N, C-alpha and C positions, 0 to 999 in steps of 0.2 A: 495884212488887212484883206487881200484878195483871197487868201486861203480860208479865212474865217467865213467870208461871204460864200465861197463855194461849198463849204461844209453845211452851212445853214440852208442853202438851196437844195442840196441833196436830201437833207432830212425832211424838208417841206414836201419835196416830190414823193418821198417814200410814204409819208403819212397820207398824202392825197390819193395815192394809188392803193391804199390799204383796202382789202375787200370788206364788204359790209358784214360778213359772217365772223369777223374777229371778236374774240372774247373781251368783254368790257369788265374791267376791274370794279368790284363793288365799291360803293361810296364808303371811304374809310374815315372821313372827317366828321361824320355824324351830323349833329345839329348845326355845326359851323357851316356845312354846305347845304343846309336847308332840309335835313332829314326830319321827318315827323316821328317823334318817339312813340306816339300812341298807335302808329301803324303796325299792324301785326305782321311779322315776317316769320313764316314757318321755319326758315333756316336759322333765324336768330331770335327766338321768342323771349329771351331773357329780359329785354328792356321793358316790354309791356307787362311781363310777369311781375317785375319789381314794382311798377306803378300800381298794378292791381293789389299786390301784397301790402304796400304802404297805405293805400286808401282803406283797405279792409281793417288792418290793425289799428290805424288811427281812429277810424269810426267806432270800432268796438271799445277802445280804451276811453274815448270821450263819452260814450254812453254809459260805461261802467262807473264813471266818476260820480254822477248823481245817484245812480242806483245803489252804490255801496253804502250810502247814508241810510238806506232803508233795509240794509242787510240782505241784499239780493245777490245770489251767486253770479259769477262771471258769465255763465252760460246764457243767462237772460239777456245780457248786453250783446253777446255774440249773435244770438238768434235775431234779436231786434235789429242789430246792425246789418245782418244779411237781408232782412226784410226791407230795411230802408234803402239799401243799395240795389235791391231787386226791382222788378216791374211795379211793385206796389207804390213806391215813392219816387226814387231817382229815375226809375225806368220811364216815368212819364215825361221826363225832360227829353226833348227831341234830340236824337243822336247819342245820348249818353250810353245806352247799352251797346250800340254798334261800335262806339269808340273805345270805351273802357273794358267792356266785357263782350267782345265779339264772339260769335258762335264758334269760330275756328279756334279760339284760344281756350275754350272750355275744357277740352281733353287734357291739356297740360295742367290746368288748375285742378282738375279732378284727380289726376295722377298724384300730384304732390299731396293733395288733401287726403286721399285714401291711404297713401303711405303713412301720413301722420296719424290717420285713424287706426291703422294696425298697431302703431307704436303706443297710441293712447289706450287701446284695449289691452295691450300688454301691461301698461301701468295700472289699469283697473284690476287686472288679475293679480298684480303684485300687491295691490291695496287690500284685496280680499284675503283675509286670514281665516282659513277653515277652522282654526281653533275656536273662533267666536261661536260656532254652532254648538259647542259644548256648554256655553254659558246660558243658563235658563233654557235649555234645549226644548223642554216640554212646551212652555208657553210660547217660545219663539217658533217652534214647529207649527203650533196651532195658529198663531198670527200669520205666519207665512202662507200656510195652506188656505186659511179662510180669506186672506188678502189676495189670493190668486183665483180661487174657485169662484167666488161671488162676482168679481169684476169680469172674469172670463165668461161666465154664463150671461151676464147682462150685456157684455160686448157682443157675444154671439147673437143675442136677441136683436140688438139694434143693427147688427150687420145685415140682417135680412132686408130691412128697409133701405139701408145705404146701398146695398148691392142692386136693388131694383130701381132706386131713384137715380143712381149714378153708375150705370152698368159698365163693366169692363170685360175683357176677354178671358179673365182668370176663372178657373173652376170655382164654383160656389163654396165647396168644402175648404179649399185652400184659403179663400177670402175670409171665411168665418174664422179659421184657425189664426190667420194673421191679425184680424181685428181683436180677437180674444187676447192674443199675446200683447198687442199694443195697449189694451186696457189693463192687463194684469201686471205689466212690468213696473218695477220701482227703481228709481235712479240711485243706486248704491253710492257712487262717488259724491254726488251732490248731497245726498242724505247725510253722509259722514261729515261734510263740511257744515251743514246746518246744525247738526247735533253738537259739533265742536263749538261753534259760535254762540250757541244758546246754553252752554255749560251743562249739557245733558249726556255727553258721551259716556261718562263713567257712572251715571245714575242708573237706577233700575229700569226706568223707561228707555234710556239710551241703549243699554245693553240688550234689551229685548228687541228694540227696533233694528239695531244694527245686526243682530243675529238673524232676525227674520229677513232683513234686507239681503244678507248674503245668500240665504237659501232661495229667496225670491229671484235674485239676480241670476244665479246659476241655472235654476229651472227655466227662467225666461229665455236665456240664451240657448238652452237645449231645444225648447219649443220653436224658437226662431230658426235654428239650424234645420229642424225638421221641416218647417215651412219652406225655406229656401231649397231644401233638397227635393221636396215635392214639386216645386215650380220648375226646377232645372231638369228633373227626370222626365224622360219621355213616356214612361209607363210606371205602373205600381211596383213591378218587380225591380226596375232600375232604382227607384227610390229606396226600396228595401236594401239593395246592394250598397247604395250610397251611405245609408245609416249604419250598416254593418261595418263598412270600411272606416267610417268616422269613429265608431265605438272602438274598433281595433287600434286606431291611431291614438285615441285617448289612453287606452291600456298600455300601449307601447311607450308613451311619454311617461306614464306614472311608474311602470315597473322596470323599464330599461333605461330611458334617458335620465330620469330624475336621480336614481342612485349613482349613475356614472357622473352626472353633473356635480352632485354633492361631493363625490370622491375627489374630483378635480379641484373644487373649491377648498376642501380641507388640505390637500397637498400643496396648493399655492398660497395658503394662508388668507385667502380672500374672505373666508367665512367669519374670521375674527377681526381682520384689519380693513375690511371693505374691498370692493372689487378693484383689481388692477386694470390697466388698459387692455391687456390681452383677454381678461375675463369679460370685460364689457363687450369686446369684439366677439367673443364666443357666444355670449348671451344674445346679442343682436343677430348673429348668424342663425341661432336656433329660432328666434322669432320669425325671421324672414323665411327660413326653411319650412317651419310649421304653417305659416300663412300661405306659402306656395302650395303645399300639399293639400290643405283644406280647400283651397280655391279650385285646384284641378280635379278634385273628386266631386265637385258640385256643391260644396258648402262655402260660404263666404270666407274671404281671407282673414277677416277680423277674428274669427273663432280660433284660428291658429295662433295668433298673437296672444289672445286671452288665455289659452291653455298653457302657453309657456310661462305666463305670469303666475298662474296657479301652482305650477310645480316648483317655482323658485322658493328656496327655504327662507324662513323669517328668523332663524337662529342667528344670534350675534348681530342683529340689526342689518343683515345683508340686504334684505329687500328695501329698507329705508335708504341705505347708502347707494344702492343701485339706482333707485328712483331719483336721488339727488343729482345723479350724473346726466340724466337725459330729460328730466321733466320740464325744464324751462324752455328748451327748444320746441318741445311738443305743444305745451300750453300757450306759448307766446306766438309761435309761427304757424304750426300746422292746424291746430284746432280752429282758430278763427277762419282760416281758409275753408275748412270743411263746412262750418256753419254758415259762412257767406254763400257757399254753393246751395245750402238748404234754403237760404233766403231768396236766392235767385230763382229757385223753383217754387217759391211761395208767392202767390198772387192774391192778396186780399180782395182784389177786384172781382175774383171769381165767386165771392160770396155775395151774389147780386140778387138774391130772391128771398122771399119770406120762408119758403120751404127749406132753403139752404141754411138760413140762420136758425130755423127750428132745429135742424140736425146739429148745428154748432152748440146750441144750448143743451140739447139732449145728450150729446157726447160728453160735454163738461159735467152735466148733472150725474150721468152714469159713472164717470171717472171718479167724482167725489164720493158719491153714495156707495159705490161698490167697495172702494178701498176703505173708507171710513167705517162703514157698517161692518164689513168683514173683520177688520183689525180690532174694532171696539168690542164686538161681541165675543171674539176669541179671547181677548185680554180680560174682559169682565168674567168670562167663564172660568178663567184660571186664577181668580181671586184678587185682581186689581180693582181699585176703586174706579168709579165712573169717570172722574176727571182724568186720571192716568190713562184709562182705556181710550177715551176720546182723543187724547194727545197722541197715543200710539197710532190710532186710525188716521189722524191728520198727517202725521209724519210718513206713514206708508203710502199716502196719496201723491207723494212727490214724484214727478216724472223726470224732469231735467233733461240732460243731454242724452241719456240712454234712450229715451223715447224718440228723440230726433234721429239717432242712429238707426233705430228700428224703422222709423218712417222712411228714411232715405233708402234703406235696403228694399223696402216694399215698393217704393217708387221706381227704383232702378230695375227691379224685377217685374215691373208692370202689373203688380198685384193690385195697386190702388191707382186712381187717377190723380191728376194735379189738384183737382178740386177737393177730393177727399183728403189728400195730403195736407192741403191748407187748413181744412177743418181740424185735423188732429194736431197740427202745429199750434193753432190757437188754443186748443185744449191743453197742450203741454205747457205753454207759456202761463196760462191762468193757474193751473194746479201748482206749478213750481213757484210762481210769484206769491201765491196765497199761503204756502206752507209755513214760512217764517212768522208772519204776523198772527196767523191763527194759533200757532204753537205758543207764542209769547202771551197771547190772550188767555188760552186755556190753562197754561202751566207756567205762571209767573214765578219769579224767584222766591217771593214771600210764601207762596203755596208750597214750593219744593221744600223749604226749610220746615214749614209747619207739618207737612205730611211725614217728613223724615222723623221729626220729634214725636209725632203721634205714634208712628210705628215702633219707635224705641220705648214707648211707654212714658215719655216725659210729659205728654199732654193727655189728660183723662177726659176733660170737658172741651170738646172741639170749639164750642161757641164762646168760651170764656175769653174775656178781654184782659189785656195786660194792665198792670197798675200804672198810675201816673207818676211822672218824674217830678215829684213835688219837693224832693229834698234839696239840700243846699248844693249849689253848683260852684264853679270855680270863682275864687275871689273871696269866699267866706272865711271865717276864722277857722284855723286848723283844729281838728278834734283829736281824740285820744286813741286813734287806731294805730297799731304798730305796723311797721313797714319793713320788709326785707325782700330783696330780689331772690326768689327761689326758682322762678320759671322765666325764661327769656326766649323770645323769638327773634330771628334775624334773617335778613336777606343775604344769601350766599352769592358772592361775586368772586370770580377768579382773581381779579386784580386787588381785592381787598382782604384776602384770606389772612395774610400776616397780621394785620391790625386786629381783625376779628378774633383770631385765635389768642392773641395777647390779652384782649379784653376778657375773654371767657376764662382764661387761665387765672387772671387776677381776681375775677369775681368768685372763683371757686375757693379762694382763701388759701391758706397754707395746707400743703398736702402732707399727711403723715408718712414717715418713711416705712417702707415695706419691711416685714420681718425677714431676717436672713433665712434662706432655705437650706435644708440638709437632704442629701440623697437618701432615699429610703433604705439603701443597703448599708448606710453608715449609722443608722439608728440602732440603739442597743436593744430595745425591747418594745413590745406592743404598748406598754404603759407610757413609755417615752413618746411614742407616736401620738397617743391620745392626749398626753399632756401638752405637746406642742401644738396639737390641733385646736385645743381650747384656748381662748384668750385669757391672758393673765389678769389678775384683779387690778393691777396698776397700769394696765395698757390703756392708752388714751382712747376715748370713745370716738369712733369715726363719725364725721359729719355726714348729714344727708347730702347726697350729690346734687349739684346744680342741674336742673332740667333745662336742656337747650334744644330748641326746635329750629332747624335750619331749612329754609325754603329756597329752592332754586327755580328760577323762572326762565323759560325758553320762549322766545318770540314765536307767536303763531302768525304765519304768513299765508298767502293764498296758494302756496306750494303744496303739492300732494304729500311730500315727505314729512312736513310738519304735522299734517293731519294723521299720518301713519304713526308718528311719534306719540300722539295722544292715544290712539287705539292700542299701542304697544308700550304704554308708558311704564308699566311695571318692569319690563326688561330694560327699558331705557334708563329708568332710575337706578337699577343695579349696575349699569355700565358707566354712569356719569362719573367722570374723574373727580369733579369738585365734591360731590356727595360722598364718594369713597374716601377721599382725603379727610373730609369732615368726620365721618364715622370713625376712622382710624384715630384721629386726634381725640375724640371722645373716649374711646376705649382706653387710651394710654393715660388719660388725665382724670379718671374717676368721675366721668360725667354721664348723666342719663340723656342719651341722644335720641332724637326722632328726626326724621328727614322727610321732605316732600318735594315733589317736582311738579310744576305747572307749565302747561303750554298755553299761552294766551297772547293776545295782541297787546301792544305796549300801552294803550290807553286803559287797560284793565289791571295793570300791575299794582297800582295803589290799592284798589278795592280787594284784590286777592290777598295781598300782604296783610292789610289791616284786619280783614275778616278772619283770616286764619289765626292771627295772633289773639283776636278777641275770643274766637271759639275755643282756643286752648287755654283761656284764662291766664295768659302770660302777664307777668308783672312789668315787663319792659319789652318794647320792640326796638331793636337796634338795626339801623339802616346805614350802610356805608355810602358815603358820597362817591360818585363815580370818578375814577382816575382820568377818564377821557371825555366825560360829558355825554356819553352814550347811555341810554336806558338799558338796552340789551347788552348782555355780557358776551363779548367776543373773545374766543380763545385763540385768535390769530394774532401773533406778535406784531405783524406789520400793520394791523388795524389800530394799534395804540397811538394815541395822540393826546397831549395834555393841553393843547391850545384852546380847546373849547370846554375845559373842565367846569368853569363857572358861568359860561355864557350860553350854554345849550338850553334853548327854550323848552324843549321836550323834557329834558331831565329836571329842570327847575320846576316845571309844572307837576311832574311826577312826585317830587319831594314835597311840594306844597299840598298836593292831594293827600299824601300820607299824613301830614301834620294836621290837615283840616278835619280828618276823620274824628279825632277828639276823644274817643272813648277808651284809649289805652295810652299809658305812659310811653313816650317815644323819645329816642335819642338818635341824633344824626352824627355820624363820625366822619370828619374830614381828616383822612389819614395823611400824615406828613412824616413818616418814618417811625410810627409807633410799633414797637417790637424790635427796633434796631435795624430794620430793613430800609436802606436808603432808597429814595425815590429819584432816579436819574432824570435830569432835564433833557428830554429827547430833542433831537434836532434833525430837521429835514436834510441839512447839508452834511454829507459824509465825505470826509477826506480820504485820500488814498490810504493813509496810515490806518484809519479806522476800519476801512473795508478789509485791509489785510489782517487786522487784528481779529475781525469777526470770522474771516476765513480760517484763521489759526486759533479757533476757540479752544482747542485742546491744550494750548500752551498757557491758558489763563491760570493764575495762581489760585490755590484753594482759599476760600473765605474763612477767616479765623472765627471761632465762636465768640459770643459776647462776653467780655471779661467782667462787666458790671451789669447784672440783670435788674438793676433798680430802675424805678420810675419816679419822677417828681411831678406832682399835680399842683397847679395853681388855679384857685377858684375865687373869682371876685363875686361876692354875694351882694346883689343889689336889692333883694327883697321880692316878695311875690311868690305865687304858688309854684312856678317853674323853678325858681331858685331854691325853694325848700326841698323839692324833689331832688334837685341836683346836689344839694348838701348831703342828703341821705345816701345818694349814690356814691359820692366821694368818700364818705366815711365807711361805706361797705368795701370799697376798693382798698381803703387804708387798713383793713383787717389783714391784708397780705403783708408779710414782713419785708417785701421788696419795694413797698410804696411809701413815700413821704408826701405830705401835702401841706400847702400854705393856703389858708382860708382867710380872706380879708373881707370884712363887712364894710363895703363902700357906701357911705351915706352922702347923698347930695345935699349940700348946704350952700345956697347962693351967696351967703355972707361970709363964707370961709375965706381966709387970706389966700391970695394967688401965689404967694411965695412958697406955700406948702406943696405946690404941684411941681414935680420934676419936669424938666424940659424934654420935649419929645423931639428926637433927632432921627434923621435917616441913617441907615447903615451905610458904611463906606462902600464906594463903588467896587472895591477889590474884595468884597466879601465872597465867601464861598458860594453862597446862593445869591444870584443877581436880584436886583430890587426893582420895584415899581414897574415902569413901562418896559423894562428889559426882560421881565419875567414872562415866560411863555404861557403860564397858566392864568395870566390876567388879561382881560380884554383890551383891545386897542381901538382908539378912535370912537368911543361911545358918544352918542348924541347927547344933547343937553337934557333930553327927557329922562336920562338915567341919573341926573344929579339929585341928591336927597332934597326933598321938599320940606320946608318948615312953614306951618300955618301962621305963626305969629307969636309974639311974646306973651300974649294973653293966655296961651295954653301951657306955658312953661311954669309949672308950680313945683314946689318942693314936696316930698312925701309928708304926710300928716304925722303928727306926734303919735297918734294911735298906731299907724302903720309901722313906724320905727320901733315902738315899744313891743309890738307883736314879733317883729323880726329879732329884736334883742333877746326876748324871752326864748324864742325858738333856738337861737344859737347857744344861749346859756344852758338850755336843756340838753342840747347836743353835747356840750362839754361834759356835763354830768354823767352822761351815758358812755363815755369813752373808757375803754379798758386801759390798764397800765401800759401795755405795749403800744396801743394807739396813741396814748398821750406822749410817748417818746417820739412818735413819727408825725404827729399833726400839730401845726402851729396856727393859732388864731390871732388876728389883728382886727382893729376897728379904726377906720379913717373917715373923717368928714372933709369934703372937698367940693369946690364949685366946678371942677373939671374932672368928672369921674372917668370919662373915657380916656383922657390923656394920662391920668394917673394909672389906670388899668394897663395901658400899653407899656408905660415906662416900668411899672412893677413887674409885668410879665417878662420883659427883656432882662430884668434883674434876676428873676426866679428861674426862668426856663432856658434850656440850651446851654447851660454852663458846663455840663459834663458831656463831652463828645463820645465817651465810651460806654454810656449807659444804654438801656434798652428803649429810650425814647421818652420824652416828656409829654404832658397833656395839659391843655387849658380847657376848663369846663365852664360853660355859660348856660344860663337859663334863656330860653328863646324870648319869652315875654313880649311877643308882638302885640298881644291884646291888653297889656297893662297900661292903664291910663296915666300912671305916674312916671312914664319913661320918656316923655316929650323932651326932657332936658338932654337926654342922650342923642336924640335926633338933631337937636340944635347944635350940639357940640360936634356931631359927626361931620357936618359941613366944614368946620374949621380944621378938624383932624385930617380929613381927606385932602384938603388944600395944602396943608403943611407937608403932606406926604407926596405932593405933586401928582396925585391921582384924584382929581375932583369928582369924577364919576364913579370912583370906587370899582367894585366888581360887578356893577350893574344893578338896576332896579329890581330885577327878578330875584337875584340872590338875596338882596336886602329884604324883600318881602318874605322870602322863604326862611332864612336863618336869623334875621334880626339885625339891628344896627350894630350892636357890640361885636357880633361874630364877623360882620363884614369888615369892621375896623381892624380886628385881629388878623384876618386873612390878608388884607391889603398891607398891613404893617410888617408882614413877613416874620411873625413871631416863630422862633425855631421850636415848634411843638405842634402836635396834632390838636385838633379842636373838636370838642364834643358839645353839641347843642342839645339841651334837654327840654322837653315839654311835658308838663303834667297832664294827666287825663282829666276830662270834665266828669266829675263824679255823677254817677247815675245817668250818664248820657247814653242815649240809644246809639249814637254814632251816625252822622249823616253820610250819605253816600258821596264819595268824591265825584267831582264834575268830570264829565267825559268818560266815565267808567260804565261798566255793565255789559261788556262784550264777552267774548268767549274765554273760557278757561277750563282746564281739567286738571285736577290735582290728585296725586296718589301719595298717601302717607305710609311710611314704614313704621312698624311698631317700635316702641322703645327698645333699642338694642341692648341697653344696660339699664337695669332697674334695681338699685340697691335697696335693701330693706334694713339698713343699719339704723341705729338709734340716732336721733338728732341731737347734735351738740348744742347746748345752751349758749348762744352768742348774743351779747347785748345788741339790740337794734334800736335805731332812732325812732322815737314815736311814743315814748312813755306818756308824755302829756300832750304832744301835738303830732299831727299827721303831716 
């Protein structure tokens, strides 16, 4: 005890005698010991920097949320967010600026923001494809020149008054040059996004504007570089030297660096396969080196980054893939910081006088008039109509973030004062904000279609009105029009290709065997060659090929890379693996194939798909139900999940919009192994054995070919327009020798004996495919709002005698038109029952899934959600779902989308794929799906195979009825 006391005494004495000059260890416990995280510490600025970054990003994102509903680009929210955080709004709160944005912390914020700006200008250079200048180069050159000369001249005129009213130390000539550039510049990156969202990028207007924007952008940056060089140079001869060195650097990059860079890309395979990590590092090194060089010679560093972006190749999608690597970091983190700094330098309070506001309105008026008048007159002089010309002028007036960059450079170089800076920031916001609504007003979608038809010569009288839709609509008595599916449009999804290919193969009918070929050296004489080249008299006449149009849709996001895919969509279409597989399939199966690729936001998918099918006069639109519940098609295997297949609100809404369009026959395919491809039930839990099996994938056995290529179709015919179309579709499929079909006319009769209905039982728990609540593709724990609703017994009525007679005659006519081969493969039945749904499920289990080695069975249903005589199915659906222990079924959204019968089939786990068919509303114009109308660009490829063979006479349903 005494020893411990002595040691403690010695330590206390030593501490007490310590000199006051001893080094104190910094506070390591942080806020636990009372450290203020908002206090700026030059030795540890990270804490305050994170606070600033979070505040800026959150503010910009919150502002963008409401602005996105009026189609405003992100830059508007970022600039307004900076103004809100600056002295205009938040700066008026006592202590806010000194606490969150102290003056001492600004250099670090500016450093990170300017580094991001260099990278962003590199992305802008990547986005600029100089090949665009060759498209409509004459009118584009005229629009670009007029759209710069007139605003530049007007800007120089108002610069005289601004210079005298708000004097600076800058030379007047440099000031005039800068104001002219600020007026003449066009924001190419924002312009590309606006054109994409308004579906104009691939139009004549969009091509001209984008080509003119490229030239405008390049010339504008050159003039701005000249301005900066003149400011930084001490004399005129020095400015000349700066410009000569800059020109030499550009030539060095084009003729020395670019060829060497492309050689490295080819040797490494990055030009075809995308940039590897070393290539990304090399590219960023070039960006920083070029920025360093342009900065030290007296030109801003951003020009160095922009030049490297210009010299990067676009072949093989390299520029797009490189952009995908770095764009999110730049746009999410760096750019908001830069525009927040712009907002901190913007003080609306400086606009405090009548003369100041007069200059604000004057600058805005000149910005609009100069750009709109120059672009409009140039376009009109090159043969465009007035409305197109005005649209081009309005689009060229877009300033966007490029204007903000120019203004910040001018402010940093002391060319303009903070008051003038604020005036031009207001102008940039107004012109950018007004571009989208003015363009939509001047050049709406209906006008685009009408002017395109007029230019094609389809409209001779511009003021002629369309005829009224007075003819019969859905639900009337069938007429005598024949029907056969010769043209089909479909949505191509990677996860649905097996089922889609199987359908197309069946619709094409039986294929004639190819004539055996003989080598030309084995042929006896020229006469024999000619004889074999000519078809023999008894050779079967080849059928007209089925025309199939496949559309692939890629989601349009706010990322630069997706916008670049739109501008380079022709090359992107040629490289798309799904489209290439589809084309190859068509070549090998005697199909006339056309393909298209659209880049669009998800809420426009339905409009794009139905509009394309309607424009192509397709007989049927085939849409596969997603395997994962996602609208967008992901090619990443790890993104696959079947748990949300039927409960995804976005996907159900998309399918409902497709069906609501109404002007085209539509079929929805819920694929469950059609084509013989088993759908594995994915599981999140992976055992050690499964992981090892995946790691040893090369040891997996080969998959044997399908021994039995047959398909069996079961179709319960309830009556109505949708079921009639479905019957025609089934009989066309039955033209294929590998298809058999059972067609049952199920008639609801509430007085039918209950004993005639087979009992509906659940599959045993040991079944290969789990059932009910254990199935991963069915929803769990749905609320009572998803239970099927029945209005009451008063609405439950049997079909009328007239309706039953019409259906019986229709089926009788179908039987009469069957060929001998079809008669052997198609079986008809007629049943009257008071439990049509229960009978259908029991009969489906009896008919389908009996052969495990065939190529997959199919259950076909008419959607019939609008039929008034289907209330009895809704009433019975409640009982059926309860008997299956799934009272909420697959959810109310799927029920509204596919119909009651389809939901019962899916929940009952029938071992077959399901096809839901909806007939078109005759003579309907087609209503626009809700929530649609956003951006899309589509590129069609020509028919890669177009046979001119004679058409085989094949009996089709519709001799008496349609």
